ZADO-1210 file (C-alpha; in nm, 4 decimals, padded with zeros to 6 digits):
<atoms>
<atom x="00.2742" y="-00.0585" z="-00.8965" code="GLN" pos="1"/>
<atom x="00.2388" y="00.2079" z="-00.6317" code="LEU" pos="2"/>
<atom x="00.5872" y="00.3079" z="-00.5335" code="ARG" pos="3"/>
<atom x="00.7103" y="00.4993" z="-00.2317" code="TRP" pos="4"/>
<atom x="00.3768" y="00.5589" z="-00.0664" code="PHE" pos="5"/>
<atom x="00.5449" y="00.7230" z="00.2331" code="VAL" pos="6"/>
<atom x="00.4271" y="00.9969" z="00.4663" code="LEU" pos="7"/>
<atom x="00.6552" y="01.1860" z="00.7066" code="ASP" pos="8"/>
<atom x="00.5776" y="01.1007" z="01.0691" code="GLU" pos="9"/>
<atom x="00.5003" y="01.4669" z="01.1458" code="ASP" pos="10"/>
<atom x="00.2029" y="01.4499" z="00.9088" code="TYR" pos="11"/>
<atom x="00.0617" y="01.1106" z="01.0018" code="GLN" pos="12"/>
<atom x="-00.2856" y="01.0973" z="01.1541" code="GLY" pos="13"/>
<atom x="-00.4123" y="01.4004" z="00.9624" code="LEU" pos="14"/>
<atom x="-00.5960" y="01.2137" z="00.6856" code="GLY" pos="15"/>
<atom x="-00.3246" y="01.2848" z="00.4301" code="ILE" pos="16"/>
<atom x="-00.2507" y="00.9152" z="00.3697" code="GLY" pos="17"/>
<atom x="-00.6186" y="00.8553" z="00.2975" code="LYS" pos="18"/>
<atom x="-00.6240" y="01.1421" z="00.0476" code="LYS" pos="19"/>
<atom x="-00.3041" y="01.0188" z="-00.1170" code="LEU" pos="20"/>
<atom x="-00.4315" y="00.6650" z="-00.1642" code="ILE" pos="21"/>
<atom x="-00.7684" y="00.7900" z="-00.2902" code="GLU" pos="22"/>
<atom x="-00.5888" y="01.0134" z="-00.5395" code="SER" pos="23"/>
<atom x="-00.3669" y="00.7271" z="-00.6559" code="ALA" pos="24"/>
<atom x="-00.6632" y="00.4919" z="-00.6960" code="LEU" pos="25"/>
<atom x="-00.8613" y="00.7586" z="-00.8783" code="SER" pos="26"/>
<atom x="-00.5714" y="00.8001" z="-01.1215" code="PHE" pos="27"/>
<atom x="-00.5543" y="00.4230" z="-01.1725" code="CYS" pos="28"/>
<atom x="-00.9275" y="00.4071" z="-01.2413" code="ASN" pos="29"/>
<atom x="-00.9098" y="00.6990" z="-01.4870" code="GLU" pos="30"/>
<atom x="-00.6324" y="00.5164" z="-01.6741" code="LYS" pos="31"/>
<atom x="-00.8428" y="00.1958" z="-01.6732" code="ASN" pos="32"/>
<atom x="-00.5812" y="-00.0071" z="-01.4906" code="TYR" pos="33"/>
<atom x="-00.7114" y="-00.3524" z="-01.4095" code="GLY" pos="34"/>
<atom x="-00.5119" y="-00.3959" z="-01.0909" code="ARG" pos="35"/>
<atom x="-00.2569" y="-00.2266" z="-00.8717" code="VAL" pos="36"/>
<atom x="-00.0114" y="-00.3587" z="-00.6156" code="PHE" pos="37"/>
<atom x="00.2343" y="-00.2315" z="-00.3607" code="LEU" pos="38"/>
<atom x="00.5008" y="-00.3648" z="-00.1285" code="TRP" pos="39"/>
<atom x="00.5293" y="-00.2773" z="00.2390" code="THR" pos="40"/>
<atom x="00.6705" y="-00.4371" z="00.5522" code="VAL" pos="41"/>
<atom x="00.4667" y="-00.6116" z="00.8179" code="SER" pos="42"/>
<atom x="00.5572" y="-00.3778" z="01.1040" code="ASN" pos="43"/>
<atom x="00.3900" y="-00.0753" z="00.9399" code="LEU" pos="44"/>
<atom x="00.0540" y="-00.1360" z="01.1065" code="GLU" pos="45"/>
<atom x="-00.1066" y="00.1959" z="01.0119" code="THR" pos="46"/>
<atom x="-00.0201" y="00.1499" z="00.6452" code="ALA" pos="47"/>
<atom x="-00.1514" y="-00.2072" z="00.6512" code="ARG" pos="48"/>
<atom x="-00.4768" y="-00.0825" z="00.8067" code="TYR" pos="49"/>
<atom x="-00.5147" y="00.1675" z="00.5223" code="LEU" pos="50"/>
<atom x="-00.4522" y="-00.0966" z="00.2556" code="TYR" pos="51"/>
<atom x="-00.7104" y="-00.3263" z="00.4134" code="LYS" pos="52"/>
<atom x="-00.9595" y="-00.0389" z="00.4316" code="LYS" pos="53"/>
<atom x="-00.9269" y="00.0116" z="00.0564" code="TYR" pos="54"/>
<atom x="-00.9699" y="-00.3623" z="-00.0066" code="ARG" pos="55"/>
<atom x="-00.6124" y="-00.4504" z="-00.0958" code="PHE" pos="56"/>
<atom x="-00.5398" y="-00.8176" z="-00.0321" code="THR" pos="57"/>
<atom x="-00.2167" y="-00.9550" z="00.1114" code="LEU" pos="58"/>
<atom x="-00.0857" y="-01.1863" z="-00.1619" code="THR" pos="59"/>
<atom x="00.2787" y="-01.2524" z="-00.0803" code="GLU" pos="60"/>
<atom x="00.5232" y="-01.2406" z="00.2089" code="GLU" pos="61"/>
<atom x="00.8994" y="-01.2805" z="00.2106" code="LYS" pos="62"/>
<atom x="01.1680" y="-01.2276" z="00.4725" code="PRO" pos="63"/>
<atom x="01.4250" y="-00.9550" z="00.4237" code="ASN" pos="64"/>
<atom x="01.7450" y="-00.9230" z="00.6248" code="PHE" pos="65"/>
<atom x="01.9242" y="-00.6753" z="00.3956" code="GLU" pos="66"/>
<atom x="01.7716" y="-00.3395" z="00.4876" code="TRP" pos="67"/>
<atom x="01.8203" y="-00.3321" z="00.8638" code="THR" pos="68"/>
<atom x="02.0294" y="-00.6379" z="00.9459" code="GLY" pos="69"/>
<atom x="01.7263" y="-00.7692" z="01.1310" code="GLU" pos="70"/>
<atom x="01.4412" y="-00.9791" z="00.9998" code="ARG" pos="71"/>
<atom x="01.1653" y="-00.7824" z="00.8263" code="LEU" pos="72"/>
<atom x="00.8742" y="-00.9380" z="00.6454" code="VAL" pos="73"/>
<atom x="00.8030" y="-00.7752" z="00.3107" code="GLU" pos="74"/>
<atom x="00.4412" y="-00.7943" z="00.2011" code="GLU" pos="75"/>
<atom x="00.2812" y="-00.7566" z="-00.1391" code="ARG" pos="76"/>
<atom x="-00.0726" y="-00.6163" z="-00.1397" code="TRP" pos="77"/>
<atom x="-00.2895" y="-00.6363" z="-00.4531" code="ASP" pos="78"/>
<atom x="-00.6134" y="-00.4649" z="-00.5506" code="LEU" pos="79"/>
<atom x="-00.8360" y="-00.5730" z="-00.8393" code="ASP" pos="80"/>
<atom x="-00.9757" y="-00.2537" z="-00.9919" code="LEU" pos="81"/>
<atom x="-01.1995" y="-00.4225" z="-01.2491" code="SER" pos="82"/>
<atom x="-01.4849" y="-00.4576" z="-00.9974" code="ASP" pos="83"/>
<atom x="-01.4682" y="-00.0891" z="-00.8941" code="ARG" pos="84"/>
<atom x="-01.5870" y="00.0580" z="-01.2222" code="LYS" pos="85"/>
</atoms>
């Protein structure tokens, strides 16, 4: 599971997120992981774009009212690494 894939707003749009995800996926491939997943929330459009670009698939959604007191939709994104080798 990728955890805390977060980039400070001051550094967004510089290609750092792309490098981070490529580094994480490279590590996963080197370790022969068969799949990887992450959780995000639906309103993080830039992050969702990046996950789609790297062929992650949205596999689960669930509402969350605990973090902000307002409705958020948590999303699980999965990537099968077995076809990338």
